[in-house]
Every structure is written in C-alpha cells, then in structure tokens.
C-alpha positions in Angstrom: -95.4 -13.1 90.2 -98.8 -13.3 91.9 -99.7 -13.1 95.6 -102.8 -14.7 97.2 -103.0 -11.9 99.9 -103.1 -8.1 99.7 -100.7 -7.9 102.7 -98.0 -9.7 100.7 -96.2 -8.1 97.8 -92.9 -8.7 95.9 -90.6 -6.2 94.3 -89.9 -6.5 91.4 -93.0 -8.5 90.4 -91.8 -9.2 86.9 -88.7 -9.6 84.9 -86.4 -12.0 83.3 -83.1 -13.7 83.9 -81.4 -14.1 87.4 -82.4 -11.5 90.0 -83.1 -10.9 93.7 -86.6 -10.3 94.7 -87.8 -8.7 98.0 -90.9 -10.0 99.9 -92.8 -7.1 101.6 -95.4 -7.6 104.3 -97.9 -4.9 105.1 -99.7 -5.6 108.5 -101.7 -2.4 108.5 -105.5 -2.9 108.5 -105.5 -6.6 109.1 -106.4 -8.4 112.4 -103.4 -9.5 114.5 -102.8 -13.3 114.3 -101.0 -15.9 112.2 -101.1 -15.8 108.5 -100.0 -17.9 105.6 -100.1 -17.0 101.9 -98.6 -18.3 98.6 -96.5 -16.6 95.9 -96.9 -17.9 92.4 -93.9 -17.5 90.1 -95.0 -17.9 86.5 -92.9 -18.3 83.5 -93.4 -19.3 79.9 -92.5 -22.9 80.5 -92.6 -23.5 84.3 -94.4 -22.5 87.6 -93.3 -22.4 91.1 -95.4 -21.9 94.3 -93.8 -20.7 97.6 -95.6 -20.5 100.9 -95.0 -17.6 103.1 -95.8 -17.4 106.8 -96.3 -14.2 108.8 -97.4 -13.5 112.4 -97.6 -10.3 114.6 -94.9 -9.8 117.2 -95.0 -11.2 120.7 -94.2 -9.3 123.9 -92.5 -10.6 127.1 -90.8 -8.9 129.9 -90.3 -8.8 133.7 -92.3 -7.0 136.4 -90.5 -5.5 139.5 -91.6 -3.6 142.4 -90.6 -2.4 145.9 -88.0 -4.7 147.5 -89.6 -6.9 150.1 -93.2 -6.1 148.9 -93.1 -7.7 145.3 -91.3 -11.2 145.3 -90.9 -12.8 142.0 -91.4 -16.6 141.5 -88.1 -16.6 139.6 -85.4 -14.2 138.5 -86.1 -12.2 135.2 -85.4 -14.2 132.0 -82.6 -12.2 130.4 -80.9 -13.0 127.1 -77.9 -15.2 127.6 -74.7 -15.1 125.7 -73.8 -18.5 124.1 -70.7 -19.8 125.8 -68.3 -22.2 124.1 -69.0 -25.1 126.6 -72.6 -24.5 127.4 -74.3 -26.3 124.6 -74.1 -29.2 122.1 -72.6 -28.2 118.8 -74.5 -28.8 115.7 -77.9 -28.9 117.4 -80.7 -26.3 118.0 -84.1 -26.7 119.7 -87.0 -25.1 118.1 -90.6 -24.5 119.5 -93.1 -24.5 116.7 -96.0 -22.1 116.5 -99.0 -24.5 116.7 -101.4 -22.0 114.9 -98.8 -21.6 112.1 -98.5 -25.4 111.8 -102.3 -25.6 111.3 -102.2 -22.8 108.6 -99.6 -24.8 106.8 -102.1 -27.5 106.3 -104.5 -25.1 104.8 -106.7 -24.6 107.9 -108.2 -21.1 107.9 -107.1 -18.5 110.4 -110.6 -18.5 112.0 -110.7 -22.2 112.3 -107.1 -22.5 113.6 -108.0 -19.9 116.4 -110.8 -22.3 117.6 -109.0 -25.5 117.6 -108.1 -26.8 121.1 -104.7 -28.3 120.0 -102.7 -29.0 117.0 -102.3 -32.6 115.6 -98.8 -34.2 115.8 -99.0 -34.6 112.0 -99.4 -30.9 111.6 -96.3 -30.2 113.8 -94.3 -32.9 111.9 -95.2 -31.2 108.5 -94.4 -27.8 109.8 -91.0 -28.9 111.1 -90.2 -30.7 107.9 -90.8 -27.6 105.8 -88.9 -25.4 108.2 -85.9 -27.7 108.1 -85.9 -27.9 104.3 -86.2 -24.1 104.0 -83.1 -23.7 106.1 -81.1 -26.7 105.0 -81.4 -28.5 108.3 -82.3 -32.0 109.4 -84.9 -33.1 111.9 -83.3 -35.3 114.6 -86.5 -35.9 116.6 -89.4 -34.5 118.4 -89.3 -34.7 122.2 -92.9 -36.1 122.5 -96.1 -36.3 120.6 -98.1 -33.0 120.7 -95.2 -31.3 122.5 -94.2 -28.6 119.9 -90.4 -28.8 120.4 -88.1 -30.4 117.9 -84.3 -31.1 117.9 -82.7 -29.9 114.5 -79.4 -30.9 113.3 -77.7 -27.7 111.8 -74.5 -29.4 110.7 -71.6 -27.0 110.4 -73.8 -23.9 110.2 -73.0 -21.1 112.7 -75.3 -21.6 115.7 -75.7 -17.9 116.4 -76.8 -17.0 112.9 -79.0 -20.0 112.6 -80.9 -19.2 115.7 -81.3 -15.6 114.6 -82.8 -16.7 111.3 -85.1 -19.2 113.0 -86.3 -16.8 115.6 -87.4 -14.4 112.8 -89.5 -17.0 111.1 -93.1 -16.8 111.8 -93.4 -20.5 112.2 -91.1 -20.5 115.1 -92.2 -19.6 118.7 -88.7 -20.0 120.1 -85.3 -21.3 119.3 -82.4 -22.0 121.6 -79.2 -24.0 121.7 -79.2 -27.5 123.2 -77.7 -26.4 126.5 -75.5 -28.6 128.6 -76.4 -28.5 132.4 -74.2 -29.8 135.1 -74.9 -31.8 138.3 -74.8 -29.7 141.4 -72.4 -31.8 143.6 -68.9 -31.0 145.0 -66.4 -33.8 145.7 -67.7 -37.1 146.9 -66.1 -38.8 149.9 -66.2 -42.7 149.7 -67.0 -44.6 152.9 -65.4 -48.1 152.4 -67.0 -49.7 155.5 -69.6 -49.2 158.0 -68.4 -48.1 161.6 -68.9 -50.1 164.8 -71.5 -48.1 166.8 -71.5 -48.8 170.6 -74.3 -46.6 171.5 -77.9 -47.5 170.6 -79.2 -45.7 167.5 -82.6 -45.1 165.9 -82.8 -46.4 163.3 -80.7 -49.5 163.3 -78.7 -48.4 160.2 -75.0 -48.4 161.2 -74.1 -45.1 159.4 -77.1 -43.3 160.9 -75.2 -41.6 163.7 -73.4 -39.6 161.0 -76.6 -38.5 159.3 -76.8 -35.3 161.0 -78.9 -34.0 158.2 -81.9 -36.3 159.3 -81.8 -35.2 162.9 -81.6 -31.6 161.9 -84.8 -31.5 160.1 -86.6 -33.7 162.7 -87.0 -37.0 160.8 -86.8 -39.2 163.9 -90.0 -37.6 165.0 -91.6 -38.2 161.7 -90.5 -41.9 161.7 -92.4 -42.5 164.9 -95.7 -42.6 162.9 -94.6 -42.5 159.2 -91.9 -44.2 157.1 -93.4 -43.7 153.6 -95.3 -45.9 151.2 -94.4 -47.7 148.0 -97.6 -46.0 146.4 -95.6 -42.7 146.4 -93.2 -42.6 143.3 -90.2 -40.1 143.2 -88.3 -39.9 139.8 -84.6 -39.2 140.2 -83.7 -37.5 136.8 -80.0 -37.6 137.1 -76.9 -39.6 136.2 -78.6 -42.9 136.9 -79.1 -44.9 140.0 -77.4 -48.2 140.7 -80.5 -50.3 141.3 -78.6 -53.3 142.8 -77.3 -51.4 145.7 -78.7 -53.4 148.7 -79.8 -50.2 150.6 -81.9 -49.1 147.5 -82.9 -52.2 145.5 -86.2 -52.9 147.4 -87.3 -49.4 146.7 -86.3 -49.0 142.9 -88.7 -49.4 140.0 -86.5 -51.2 137.4 -86.1 -50.7 134.6 -86.6 -47.0 134.3 -85.1 -45.3 131.3 -81.7 -44.2 130.0 -82.0 -41.1 127.6 -78.4 -41.0 127.1 -78.1 -44.4 125.5 -81.7 -44.6 124.4 -82.5 -47.9 126.2 -84.4 -49.3 129.2 -82.5 -49.3 132.4 -81.5 -46.2 134.4 -78.2 -47.5 136.0 -75.3 -45.1 136.1 -73.2 -46.2 133.1 -70.5 -43.6 133.3 -69.3 -44.0 136.8 -70.7 -40.5 138.1 -72.2 -41.8 141.3 -74.3 -38.6 141.8 -77.8 -40.1 141.1 -77.2 -43.0 143.5 -76.2 -40.6 146.3 -79.3 -38.5 145.6 -81.6 -41.6 145.6 -80.2 -42.7 149.0 -81.3 -39.5 150.8 -84.8 -39.8 149.3 -85.3 -43.6 149.9 -82.5 -45.7 151.2 -84.2 -48.6 153.2 -84.4 -47.8 156.8 -84.2 -49.9 160.0 -82.6 -52.7 158.0 -79.2 -52.7 159.8 -77.5 -51.8 156.6 -75.8 -48.5 155.7 -78.0 -45.4 155.8 -81.7 -44.5 156.3 -83.4 -42.5 153.8 -86.2 -39.9 154.2 -88.6 -42.6 153.2 -87.9 -46.2 154.2 -90.7 -47.3 151.9 -91.0 -45.5 148.6 -90.8 -46.2 144.9 -87.9 -44.6 143.1 -88.0 -44.4 139.2 -84.4 -43.9 137.9 -84.3 -41.7 134.8 -80.7 -41.2 133.3 -80.3 -37.9 131.5 -76.6 -37.2 132.4 -73.1 -38.7 131.8 -69.7 -37.5 132.8 -69.8 -34.7 130.3 -73.1 -33.2 131.4 -76.8 -33.1 130.9 -78.2 -31.8 127.5 -81.5 -30.0 127.5 -83.0 -32.5 125.1 -82.3 -35.5 127.4 -83.5 -33.5 130.5 -86.7 -32.5 128.9 -87.4 -36.1 127.7 -86.7 -37.3 131.2 -89.0 -34.8 132.9 -91.9 -35.6 130.6 -91.3 -39.4 130.8 -91.2 -39.1 134.6 -94.4 -37.0 134.5 -96.2 -39.8 132.7 -96.0 -38.7 129.1 -94.9 -41.0 126.3 -91.7 -39.5 124.7 -89.3 -40.1 121.8 -85.7 -41.2 122.4 -82.8 -40.3 120.3 -83.6 -43.1 117.8 -87.1 -41.6 117.3 -88.6 -44.6 119.1 -91.6 -43.9 121.3 -91.0 -44.8 125.0 -94.0 -45.3 127.4 -93.3 -44.7 131.1 -94.2 -47.6 133.4 -95.7 -45.1 136.0 -96.3 -41.5 136.6 -94.1 -40.0 139.3 -95.6 -38.0 142.1 -92.3 -36.0 142.6 -89.3 -35.3 140.2 -86.0 -34.5 141.7 -83.6 -32.4 139.5 -80.3 -32.0 141.3 -78.8 -30.3 138.2 -78.8 -26.9 136.5 -77.1 -24.0 134.6 -77.2 -20.4 134.1 -79.4 -20.4 130.9 -83.1 -19.7 131.2 -84.2 -22.5 129.0 -87.7 -22.1 127.5 -87.9 -25.7 126.5 -87.1 -26.8 130.1 -89.7 -24.5 131.4 -92.3 -25.9 129.0 -91.6 -29.4 130.2 -91.9 -28.3 133.9 -95.2 -26.7 133.1 -96.4 -30.0 131.6 -95.2 -31.9 134.5 -96.8 -29.6 137.2 -100.0 -29.5 135.2 -100.2 -33.2 135.4 -99.9 -33.0 139.2 -96.1 -33.7 139.6 -94.2 -31.9 142.3 -90.9 -30.7 140.8 -87.9 -30.0 143.2 -84.6 -28.6 141.8 -81.2 -27.6 143.4 -80.4 -23.8 143.5 -76.8 -24.3 142.3 -73.2 -24.1 143.7 -71.6 -21.0 142.2 -71.6 -18.8 145.3 -69.0 -17.9 147.8 -69.1 -17.0 151.5 -69.3 -13.3 150.4 -70.9 -13.4 147.0 -74.5 -14.8 146.4 -74.9 -15.9 142.9 -78.5 -16.2 141.3 -80.4 -19.4 141.6 -79.7 -21.6 138.6 -82.2 -23.0 136.1 -84.5 -25.0 136.3 -84.7 -24.2 139.9 -85.4 -20.5 139.1 -88.4 -21.3 137.2 -91.6 -20.7 139.2 -92.9 -24.2 138.4 -90.1 -25.7 140.4 -89.3 -25.7 144.2 -85.8 -24.2 144.5 -83.8 -25.7 147.2 -80.6 -24.2 148.6 -78.0 -25.8 150.9 -77.6 -25.4 154.6 -74.8 -26.0 157.1 -75.4 -26.5 160.8 -73.5 -25.9 164.1 -74.6 -28.4 166.7 -73.2 -26.5 169.6 -74.7 -23.0 168.8 -77.8 -24.6 167.2 -77.6 -22.3 164.2 -78.1 -23.2 160.7 -76.7 -20.9 157.9 -76.3 -20.9 154.2 -73.5 -23.1 152.7 -70.9 -20.8 151.2 -71.5 -22.3 147.8 -75.3 -22.2 147.8 -77.0 -20.0 145.2 -80.0 -17.8 145.9 -82.1 -14.9 145.0 -86.0 -14.1 145.0 -86.5 -17.6 143.3 -85.1 -19.5 146.3 -87.8 -21.3 148.2 -86.3 -23.2 151.1 -83.1 -24.7 152.3 -82.1 -28.2 153.4 -79.0 -30.0 154.7 -76.3 -30.2 152.0 -73.2 -28.7 153.4 -71.1 -29.1 156.6 -71.8 -30.1 160.2 -69.9 -27.7 162.6 -69.0 -28.0 166.2 -68.8 -24.4 167.7 -67.4 -23.2 164.4 -65.1 -26.2 163.7 -66.0 -28.5 160.8 -67.0 -32.1 161.9 -65.3 -34.7 159.8 -66.3 -38.4 159.5 -64.0 -40.4 161.8 -60.8 -41.8 160.3 -61.1 -45.3 158.9 -64.5 -44.8 157.4 -63.3 -43.3 154.2 -60.8 -43.6 151.5 -57.8 -41.3 152.5 -57.8 -39.7 149.0 -61.1 -37.9 149.6 -62.5 -35.3 151.9 -64.7 -35.9 155.0 -67.4 -33.2 155.1 -71.0 -33.3 154.0 -74.1 -35.6 153.8 -73.8 -39.5 154.0 -75.6 -41.5 151.5 -75.6 -44.5 149.1 -72.8 -44.7 146.6 -71.1 -47.1 144.2 -67.4 -48.1 143.8 -67.3 -48.3 140.0 -63.6 -49.6 140.0 -64.5 -52.6 142.2 -68.2 -52.7 141.0 -69.6 -52.9 144.5 -71.9 -50.9 146.7 -70.4 -48.3 149.1 -71.5 -45.2 150.9 -70.1 -41.6 150.4 -70.0 -38.2 151.9 -70.8 -35.4 149.5 -72.0 -31.8 149.6 -73.8 -29.5 147.2 -77.3 -28.2 146.6 -77.7 -31.6 144.8 -77.6 -33.1 148.3 -80.0 -30.6 149.7 -82.7 -31.0 147.0 -83.5 -34.7 147.7 -84.3 -33.9 151.3 -87.1 -31.8 150.0 -88.2 -34.4 147.4 -88.2 -37.0 150.2 -90.3 -34.8 152.4 -92.7 -34.0 149.6 -93.1 -37.8 149.1 -93.8 -38.2 152.8 -96.4 -35.4 152.6 -98.1 -37.0 149.6 -98.1 -40.4 151.3 -100.4 -38.9 154.1 -102.3 -36.7 151.7 -102.4 -37.8 148.0 -104.8 -34.9 147.4 -102.1 -32.4 147.6 -101.4 -30.4 144.4 -97.9 -29.2 143.4 -98.9 -25.6 144.4 -100.1 -26.8 147.9 -97.1 -28.8 148.6 -95.0 -25.8 147.8 -97.1 -23.6 150.0 -97.0 -26.0 153.0 -93.3 -26.4 152.6 -92.8 -22.6 152.9 -95.3 -22.4 155.8 -93.6 -25.0 157.8 -90.0 -24.2 158.2 -87.4 -23.3 160.9 -87.7 -19.6 159.6 -84.6 -17.4 159.4 -84.4 -14.3 161.6 -86.3 -11.6 160.0 -88.3 -13.9 157.8 -87.7 -14.6 154.1 -84.3 -13.7 152.6 -82.6 -14.6 149.4 -79.9 -16.7 151.1 -82.2 -19.1 153.0 -85.6 -18.5 151.3 -88.4 -19.3 153.7 -85.9 -21.2 155.8 -84.8 -24.8 156.8 -87.4 -27.4 156.1 -89.2 -28.7 159.3 -90.2 -32.3 158.4 -92.7 -33.1 161.3 -94.6 -29.8 160.9 -94.8 -30.1 157.1 -96.1 -33.7 157.3 -98.6 -32.7 159.9 -99.7 -29.8 157.7 -100.2 -32.2 154.9 -102.3 -34.5 157.2 -104.4 -31.5 158.3 -105.1 -30.7 154.7 -106.6 -34.0 153.9 -110.3 -34.1 153.3 -113.0 -36.7 152.8 -116.8 -37.0 152.6 -118.8 -38.8 155.2 -120.1 -41.2 152.6 -116.3 -42.2 151.8 -116.1 -44.0 155.1 -116.1 -47.8 155.4 -117.3 -49.0 158.8 -116.1 -52.6 159.9 -116.7 -54.8 162.9 -113.8 -57.1 163.4 -112.8 -60.0 165.7 -109.0 -60.1 165.4 -108.3 -60.0 161.7 -111.7 -61.4 160.6 -114.2 -58.9 159.4 -117.6 -59.9 160.8 -119.7 -57.2 159.3 -119.2 -54.0 157.1 -121.3 -51.0 156.4 -120.9 -47.7 154.5 -121.5 -44.3 156.3 -124.3 -42.0 154.8 -123.9 -38.4 153.9 -124.4 -37.5 157.6 -121.7 -39.9 158.9 -124.4 -42.4 160.2 -124.1 -46.2 159.9 -126.2 -49.3 160.9 -125.2 -52.9 161.3 -127.9 -55.5 162.2 -128.1 -59.0 163.8 -124.7 -58.9 165.6 -123.8 -61.9 167.7 -122.7 -61.3 171.3 -118.9 -60.9 171.7 -116.0 -58.5 172.0 -115.1 -56.7 168.8 -113.0 -53.9 167.2 -115.2 -51.3 165.5 -113.2 -49.4 163.0 -113.9 -46.8 160.2 -111.7 -45.4 157.5 -111.4 -44.3 154.0 -109.7 -46.4 151.3 -108.6 -43.9 148.6 -106.3 -46.4 146.9 -109.0 -49.2 146.8 -106.7 -51.7 148.4 -109.3 -52.9 150.8 -107.0 -52.0 153.8 -108.1 -49.3 156.2 -105.6 -47.2 158.1 -103.0 -46.6 155.4 -101.1 -43.4 155.1 -103.1 -40.8 153.0 -106.4 -41.9 154.6 -108.6 -41.3 157.6 -108.9 -43.9 160.2 -110.2 -44.5 163.8 -111.1 -47.5 165.9 -112.6 -48.5 169.3 -113.1 -51.6 171.3 -116.7 -52.7 171.7 -118.6 -55.4 173.5 -122.0 -56.6 172.3 -124.4 -58.4 174.6 -128.0 -59.6 174.3 -129.4 -57.0 176.7 -130.3 -54.5 174.0 -129.2 -52.6 171.0 -126.1 -50.3 171.0 -126.8 -46.8 169.8 -124.7 -43.7 169.3 -121.5 -45.6 169.1 -118.8 -43.1 168.5 -115.9 -43.4 166.1 -113.3 -40.5 166.0 -111.2 -40.7 162.9 -107.9 -38.9 162.2 -105.8 -38.4 159.1 -103.1 -41.0 158.9 
C-alpha cells in the first residue's frame, strides 16, 4: 500500500490474503485545516484507490455570566436524547463540510480556503461519495448551495449511523429529521356570528370578542394605519384555507405545499391551525364579516409544512427558505421557485431539539432581510416554567410567549402553558380573558357545545362541512401571529427596518413587566401603537428623494424634484388655488403619501401680484 501524504499511514502496509488494515492519521506538524489524500492498494493483477478525508476538530460551547447581567439570545445548545416519537425513522439530515467538498474535487487546500463558496456540483459529488461509503441513499438536497442533504438510511440504527457520520471529516453536522408540533391547544368552533347591538369599531361582527386586539392597542393603530398589500407575511404552518371569505383578498395563491410537493398551500389534513394563525395576522377588517386581523390589508403567503402527524425538519427548512425568497427542492427533487420573498415569517410550531439545520435556515432568512417570529411553546404549568422551544430559542428568531389578561384589575400575566427562559423576547395575547379572576367565555350559542370557549377568536374552517367558520383557540401559536402582524405593520411604515431593528424596537416598545425583563414575560406585552410609531420615527430619507407636486384636485399641474438642500423651484404657474405636496416614493408607484414614505401638503393660492418664495412644506413619516 502507498499513501500520498506523510500524515496518512496504514498498518500493516503489505501482506496477502484477507486481512484488516488500520488507517492512522498523524496531525502533528501540519497546518490545521481540511485535508484529503489517497491510498493506493497494489496487487499483482489489480489496483484500488481509496480517498481519505481528514479535518481538525471543531469547538463549540456556551457562555454564561452573572444572572441579570449576561442575557443569552437563546438557551444553551445541549445534546438531546433521541426520543422514539421525535423524528422520522429511516432518515437523517447531514450538513456537508464545503471545504472538504472542494478537496474531493481535487482543489488544493490553499485554493479551497480562498474560494467564496462551494459549487452545488461539488456538494452533490461529496454527498454521493458519502452515501456510497456508508451504504445510504440521497433523498434530496434542500436547496442549491445550501450544504444540507436528506439521506435515506433504510433499516440502519439511527444512533449508530449518526455517530459514524459525525466522525467523518466530510460532515459538518448530522442529526435526525426531527418532528415538530404546532403550538396550539383545543380549538373552539364558532358556528355563527353574534348579533351585536352596540356600535363596534371595526364593523366585523365578532370584533367585540377580540379582546386581544384591544389589549395591545390596535384600535389606536387603525386610526391611521391598516397595513398594505406590499408587505408579505409567510405562514409556515399546516396550510391556510385561501377561500375563506375573511382571508381570500389577502392571500397570495398558490403558495406551496411541502408535504405533498405541489403548488397550493391549503390545509389538506383538516388541522385548521394555519388558518387560525393567518386570521390574526391578516383577516380583512371593516368588511362586516367575522373578525378583524392586525392588518386589514396585507399579503399572506401560505406555506404548508405540517400535517396531522407533525412537521418534519426537512419540510420546515424548505418552507423557511422558500418563504425567504430562495429556490428549494421538493421531495421529488424538483426545483421550486417562490413567487415572492416574504418580509416576515411566522412559525407557530416547535420542539425541544436544538436543530442545527433549522438554525442554518433561519440564518439564511434573516441574512436576506426577513423577520422571523416563532412561538415559545406550550409545555409549562402555572408553577413550572419550561424552556423556550426551538426554533423560537434560536437568536435569529423573535420568541413570543402567551399572555392572559384580567380586564377588571387591568393586569396581564403569563398564560400557564407558556414557555420561557432567557431566550423569550416578548409576549402577546394567546391565552384567556379574565374578569376579576373569573375566566370569560364566549356567550352561549356562538360555539359548538362540544368545544371549550376560552382564548383568541380567529378564522377557521369546518372540514366536515367544507365551509368557513370562526374559532376560539389558545396557545403560543395564537400569540406569535400578533407579533408577526405587528412586524408587518412596522415594515409597512418603514420598509428600511432590518430584522435586528424590528426585534429591538419590539423590545423597547412594550407594556413592560414590573421589575423589567423576566423569563416569564420577556420584555413585556407588545404595545402596537408605540412600536408602529417607533418604526415611523426610524424612517430616513435624503432631501433629493422628495418629489414636489402642485395639484388642482387630482390633476398634477407641475412637478419638481428637491435638491440636496431640500429646495425646489417651479416656474410659470397660472393663477389659482392649489395643493402643494411633497413626498418620497420608495415603491416607485407614482403615488405619494403611502405607508412607508414621507409626506406633507399645504393649500396654496397663486396670484399675478408677484412670485411666492419660501413656501414651506413639513413632511412626516406615514
């Protein structure tokens, strides 16, 4: 036997007949990095070449400090035991080492370290060789240039297979294909809308029971802002019934179904969860139908990743990347291109496993400017606070817990089921309305008697009758879409906001808990009017961005552009009464005064008795 590298030896290095050989690696004296070398087995009548891969160890860990002084973005990532019901049998997820993939193509160590990214072809070849070496099959990659691959291990023991793969230098990480659950409790179906005698704002007949909207100050927001279809929220969930009359106008259809690998996004398993979530974000308001969502105008992209058995990591990750604007592969290895890129992703799902593949997908989404909101989980009790679930616990996400509210004492509190720890960011309505300690139920006659009556009212679907209805449900799943909806409103008034700034503004604009931040309530209950105003106040523009128009009614008589000092000039104006307006047009729609822009106007009279100088226009964020 011969080795192409001094660090690689074999014992014994010669012999005859059947024998077992040991491959030895000596890392002393060589530069840390990724290496590949060949072993040549020579006989009198045949030759065989085997490529061996080696890298130096990686180090990861968790930093802690004094309580109250050092606050982690998420809980520490500790090894998880593999539970019998927590993953899909026969499948593992592998993150390939990109540098090792390049080495397998014959690229030198020095060149590989300088290349900005590895080609998809190199990743495919690396995965193919890895699968052959361990007797596995490639199911699919998640997305081009995303170094994660789904492998079919057949009947092999999953723990042993993962251990072997994790020890291979070509593998960065290996994990089960975890199954995550939707963070909801028991839904309560509302079969008909109530007859409301008192005047309500908005006009939607179920609005008097939407205590959640009043609690976070939505009526104050709706005075000036009801959202815009230019803001896109992806509901990565069990599917959304796009024909629901309270949702249809705000749905981008088709989205995609990563359970059945086809265009669509409707709930095909009768779960109902995603439809309820979507209603909180964007049920059409002021239409005299059902409920009012946080955004009366918004674009909701349905992305189905769950059925009635749960939500596998592979589907969740594909859904996240699809929603974030990346082309991805479905389970049939067909490349799927998203119709749009979402501004916000809602993940009302989770589990206990700190899933590296999921975190990688979140990182891709956030790096592409997408705000990710996730539910904190429902595993706690009134006396025991369980840790924030994943993916909410990852620092890339905004972790949302659930709050109850007592309308007599005017106190909000953690819903008993709501999870939390140092990863929890904020809370939103998702639990029960109380009246001086007594739970307030939906009035009799509005619900199916076989269900409970406490929680948040939103859109739902009667799958037995195949018709739209409304339902009461509770859970951190119901809390998270309030934050997704608020993030959408913030982005509608300030499209410049980054995910990090949205997260910061949310934490700085809450109804804070007594004593400040705590692990049960995070930074507190979201304060919608303050958060929207903070987003407006963060909007910036240059003087030269402003378009100045002189109008008579809807007719533009003259238009000019402000210079770098904010000055403008218009010449040869006929006498008359005008509206002078100025604004920015970041969406290039030709319309001034839309949310997410600056705008100001004043009335002006032009006569023939001289020029008008120093006409002032004060503009404000819209």
